[in-house]
C-alpha positions in Angstrom: 104.9 78.6 82.1 108.0 75.9 82.3 110.5 75.9 80.4 111.9 73.1 78.1 113.2 71.3 81.1 110.0 71.4 83.2 111.3 74.0 85.8 109.9 77.2 86.4 111.6 80.4 84.7 112.4 83.6 86.5 112.4 87.1 84.9 115.9 89.0 85.8 116.4 92.6 85.2 116.1 93.5 82.1 114.6 90.8 80.7 117.2 87.7 81.5 115.5 84.4 82.1 117.4 81.9 84.4 115.5 78.4 85.0 114.7 77.8 88.8 115.3 74.3 90.5 113.1 74.9 93.4 111.1 77.9 94.1 111.2 78.2 98.0 115.4 78.1 98.7 116.0 79.4 94.9 113.8 82.1 95.4 115.7 84.7 97.7 118.6 84.1 95.7 116.3 85.2 92.5 115.3 88.4 94.7 118.7 89.6 95.6 119.6 89.2 91.7 117.0 91.3 90.5 114.9 88.2 89.4 110.8 87.4 89.6 109.2 84.4 90.1 107.2 83.3 87.1 104.4 81.7 89.1 101.5 83.6 90.2 100.9 84.1 93.6 104.7 83.5 94.6 106.5 87.1 95.1 109.3 86.7 97.5 109.0 89.0 100.4 112.7 90.3 99.1 110.9 91.5 95.8 108.5 93.5 97.7 111.8 95.8 99.6 113.4 95.7 96.0 117.0 94.5 94.5 119.4 95.9 96.1 122.5 97.6 94.3 125.2 100.5 94.2 124.3 103.4 91.5 127.6 103.4 89.6 127.2 106.2 86.8 124.5 108.6 87.3 123.1 109.9 83.4 121.0 112.5 84.3 118.5 113.8 87.2 115.9 111.1 86.4 118.7 107.9 84.8 121.1 106.1 86.4 123.1 103.1 86.2 122.7 100.8 88.8 125.1 97.3 89.5 123.3 94.7 91.4 124.7 92.1 93.7 124.6 89.4 91.0 127.0 91.7 89.5 124.8 93.0 86.3 124.3 96.4 85.4 121.2 98.1 84.6 119.9 101.5 83.0 117.0 102.8 85.3 114.5 105.2 84.4 113.5 106.5 88.2 109.4 106.2 87.9 106.6 109.1 88.3 109.5 111.6 87.8 111.1 113.9 85.0 113.9 115.9 85.1 115.0 118.8 82.4 116.7 117.6 79.9 120.9 117.8 79.6 121.9 114.3 77.3 118.9 113.7 74.7 120.5 113.8 71.5 119.3 116.5 69.4 117.5 119.0 72.5 119.1 121.7 74.1 119.9 121.9 77.5 116.3 123.1 79.6 115.9 125.2 82.0 117.3 123.4 85.4 118.5 121.0 83.5 122.5 120.9 85.1 121.6 121.8 88.5 119.3 118.8 88.5 121.9 116.9 87.2 124.7 118.0 89.5 122.2 117.7 92.6 121.4 113.5 91.3 125.3 113.4 91.5 125.6 114.8 95.2 122.7 112.1 96.2 123.1 109.1 93.8 126.8 108.6 93.2 128.0 105.4 94.7 125.0 105.3 96.7 123.7 101.8 98.0 119.8 101.7 97.0 117.0 99.4 96.5 115.1 99.3 92.7 111.2 98.6 93.2 109.1 97.8 90.7 105.5 99.5 90.3 103.0 96.7 88.3 101.5 100.1 86.8 104.3 100.6 84.8 105.4 97.7 83.4 109.2 96.6 83.3 111.7 98.7 80.8 110.5 101.8 78.7 111.2 102.2 74.8 114.5 102.3 75.6 115.1 99.6 77.3 115.4 101.2 80.5 114.8 99.7 83.5 111.5 101.2 85.1 112.1 101.5 88.9 111.9 103.3 92.3 115.1 104.2 93.6 115.0 104.1 97.4 118.3 105.6 99.1 119.7 103.2 101.6 118.0 105.7 104.6 114.7 104.6 103.0 113.6 107.5 101.4 112.1 107.5 98.1 114.5 109.7 95.6 111.7 110.6 93.1 109.9 111.9 96.0 112.9 113.6 97.4 114.0 115.1 94.2 110.5 116.6 93.2 110.2 118.0 96.9 113.8 119.7 96.0 112.4 121.2 93.0 114.8 119.3 90.7 112.1 117.3 89.2 108.4 117.4 88.3 105.4 114.6 88.2 105.7 112.7 85.0 102.1 111.3 84.6 102.6 109.5 81.5 101.3 106.0 83.2 97.4 105.2 82.4 97.1 103.5 85.9 98.1 105.7 88.6 101.6 104.7 89.8 101.5 103.6 93.7 103.7 106.6 94.9 101.6 109.5 92.4 100.0 110.9 95.3 103.7 111.5 97.3 104.9 113.0 94.1 102.2 115.3 93.7 102.2 116.4 97.3 105.9 117.3 97.0 105.6 118.9 94.1 102.8 121.1 95.4 105.0 121.8 97.8 107.8 122.7 95.9 106.1 124.9 93.4 104.7 126.8 96.8 107.8 127.4 97.6 109.0 128.3 94.6 112.2 125.9 94.9 114.4 125.0 92.2 113.0 124.3 89.0 109.7 126.6 90.2 111.6 129.3 91.1 113.2 132.1 89.1 114.9 131.8 86.2 112.5 129.1 85.2 109.4 129.6 86.8 108.8 126.0 86.3 109.0 126.1 82.3 
C-alpha cells in the first residue's frame, strides 16, 4: 500500500500512520517509535524485540499506560492474562483484585519495558487498548510472571494460540499446585 505521495506508510501504535521517505534508514526510527512499516517481508529487527517505553500508570493488574520513546502514550492490555477486576465500571471488586493490582504497581510503576505484539492477537481490543506483551528490563515477561505468582490467570480468548500460551499455562499450573495468590484461600481460584 502506498500513500498519496507514493511513499510507503507505517502503522504506529495505536493506529497512527506516517509516511516514510526510505524504508532502510527510517525503519529503526519507526520501530523505536512503536511503528511498523507496511511493507510485506520487511520487519525491522527492533520490532521483534519490542517497542521501548516506560510505565507511567498502572490501571490494574492487566492494564497499564506506557509512554513510548517518541513521547506518545498508549494504554496496554497485557496479552494472555486476566486479573481480578478492581476498576471495571458497574462491577464489584473481585476476590484478589486489590492484591493483584498492588502487586502490579510494585512491579510496573516507573518500569522500563518493551511492548511486544503477537500476530495471533491483533493490534487493539474493543476498548482501544493496545494488545501487547510487556517485557521487563531484565527480559522477564510480565504476564508469565503475574500468572506464576497467582496474580493473574490465563486468558484463552484468542482463536489462534498466542506465542506465550504454553508458558502462561505452565505458570498457572504451577501457581494452582502451590495454591499461590488467587488460587489459595480465600479465593480458591474463583
